[in-house]
C-alpha positions in Angstrom: -22.0 14.0 -5.6 -24.4 15.2 -3.1 -26.5 17.0 -6.0 -26.6 14.0 -7.5 -27.5 11.7 -4.9 -24.1 9.5 -5.4 -23.2 9.6 -1.3 -20.6 6.9 -2.3 -18.3 9.8 -4.3 -18.6 12.0 -1.2 -17.9 9.3 1.4 -14.7 8.3 -0.9 -14.0 12.1 -1.6 -13.8 12.6 2.1 -11.8 9.5 2.7 -9.4 11.3 0.6 -9.6 14.4 1.8 -8.7 12.9 5.1 -5.7 10.9 4.3 -3.8 14.0 2.8 -5.2 15.8 5.7 -3.0 13.6 7.9 -0.4 13.3 5.1 0.0 17.1 5.5 0.3 16.1 9.6 -3.3 17.2 10.3 -3.6 14.0 11.9 -6.9 14.5 14.1 -8.6 16.4 11.2 -7.5 13.9 8.6 -8.4 10.4 10.8 -11.4 12.3 12.0 -12.3 13.1 8.0 -11.3 9.3 7.2 -13.7 8.1 9.5 -16.5 10.0 8.7 -15.9 9.1 5.2 -16.2 5.0 6.0 -19.2 5.5 8.1 -21.0 7.1 5.2 -19.5 5.0 2.5 -20.6 1.6 5.1 -24.3 3.3 5.2 -24.3 3.3 1.2 -23.4 -0.8 1.0 -21.2 0.2 -1.6 -18.3 -2.1 -1.4 -16.6 -0.9 -4.9 -13.1 0.5 -4.5 -12.9 -0.6 -1.0 -9.3 -2.9 -0.4 -8.1 0.6 -1.8 -9.9 2.7 0.6 -9.2 1.1 3.4 -5.3 0.2 2.5 -5.8 4.6 3.0 -7.1 4.6 6.0 -4.2 1.8 7.4 -2.0 4.3 5.2 -3.6 7.7 7.3 -3.4 5.9 10.9 0.5 4.8 10.0 1.4 8.7 9.4 -0.4 9.6 12.6 2.1 6.9 14.5 -0.8 5.2 15.2 0.7 1.6 14.4 -2.0 -0.5 16.7 -4.7 1.3 14.6 -3.2 0.8 11.1 -2.2 -2.8 11.6 -5.7 -3.4 12.3 -7.0 -1.0 9.4 -4.8 -3.2 6.8 -6.4 -6.5 8.2 -10.0 -4.9 7.3 -8.1 -4.1 4.1 -7.3 -7.9 3.3 -10.5 -9.4 4.2 -12.2 -6.5 2.0 -10.3 -8.4 -0.8 -11.6 -11.7 0.3 -15.5 -9.9 0.5 -15.3 -8.4 -2.5 -13.7 -10.5 -4.8 -11.8 -7.0 -5.9 -7.9 -8.6 -6.7 -6.5 -5.1 -8.7 -5.3 -3.6 -5.3 -4.7 -6.5 -3.1 -0.8 -6.3 -4.8 -0.6 -3.2 -2.6 -2.5 -4.1 0.4 -0.1 -7.0 0.5 2.9 -4.6 0.5 1.3 -2.4 2.7 1.1 -4.9 5.7 4.3 -5.3 5.2 5.5 -2.3 5.3 3.2 -1.5 8.5 4.5 -4.7 10.1 8.1 -3.7 9.8 7.0 -0.5 11.3 5.8 -2.5 14.1 8.7 -4.6 14.9 6.8 -7.4 13.7 7.9 -11.5 12.9 10.3 -11.4 9.3 8.8 -14.4 7.9 5.2 -12.8 8.0 6.9 -9.8 6.2 9.1 -12.1 3.3 5.8 -13.6 2.8 3.5 -10.9 2.3 6.4 -9.0 0.3 7.2 -12.1 -2.2 3.4 -12.4 -2.6 2.9 -8.4 -3.3 5.4 -9.1 -6.2 4.0 -12.0 -7.5 0.9 -10.4 -7.8 1.3 -7.5 -9.2 3.6 -9.8 -11.7 1.1 -11.7 -12.4 -1.2 -8.7 -13.2 1.1 -7.0 -15.1 1.0 -3.9 -12.5 4.3 -3.0 -13.5 4.3 0.0 -11.3 3.0 -1.8 -8.4 5.9 -4.7 -8.8 8.4 -1.8 -8.8 7.3 -0.8 -5.7 7.1 -4.1 -4.2 10.5 -5.2 -5.4 11.5 -1.8 -3.8 10.7 -2.0 -0.5 11.0 -5.8 0.0 14.9 -4.8 -1.0 15.2 -2.1 1.5 13.8 -4.4 3.7 16.7 -8.0 2.9 19.2 -5.1 2.8 18.0 -3.4 6.5 18.9 -7.2 7.3 22.3 -7.9 5.2 21.3 -9.5 2.9 22.5 -7.3 0.2 22.7 -10.2 -2.7 18.8 -10.7 -2.5 18.1 -7.4 -2.8 19.9 -6.8 -5.7 18.4 -9.9 -7.1 15.0 -8.7 -6.3 15.9 -5.4 -8.2 17.3 -7.0 -11.4 14.8 -7.3 -13.1 13.1 -4.3 -13.0 16.0 -3.0 -15.0 15.9 -5.8 -18.0 11.9 -4.2 -18.3 11.5 -2.2 -21.5 11.7 1.4 -22.6 8.4 1.4 -22.5 8.2 1.1 -18.8 9.3 4.6 -18.1 8.3 4.9 -14.5 9.7 7.2 -11.2 9.6 4.1 -9.6 11.8 1.8 -11.9 14.5 4.7 -11.7 14.0 4.9 -7.9 15.1 0.7 -8.3 17.9 1.7 -10.3 19.0 4.2 -8.0 19.0 1.9 -5.0 20.8 -0.9 -6.8 23.5 1.7 -7.3 23.6 2.5 -3.4 23.7 -1.3 -2.3 27.0 -1.6 -0.8 29.3 -3.9 -3.5 
């Protein structure tokens, strides 16, 4: 990227490396790389894939135990969807925001709505993996709140998809259905 003058690819790579470092427990160096990469990306003016990159940043802050920074970062990712018009990653941004709010102990109504929005957006786009992730996270959330029947209902559609939908997440949904109390 540097050799060919593709500075936005270099910035993306730096952010991705920072995300990975943070997930491996190297919080300070990982977050530093993410912020350096984001600064470099902003200097290029490239907004393509910005919601995705900002959501990665939020995940990294969460992995580092910095909940307030994670929530701020995911809010920026939500705003970037509107700014860029990139809807392809919006379901995952909503799911990530809901997960971060769960970790932060936020209002339950917001969380329910975000998970429902993530499911609906992913279903509308035919993004089965993202839909399944959102359904699993919503089911976990409902089960923690003793809403077992609702959790089962949320997961049920994943088991009705055809055999062509061979996803690890679908198997995870099936396993969760088995583990939920009757």
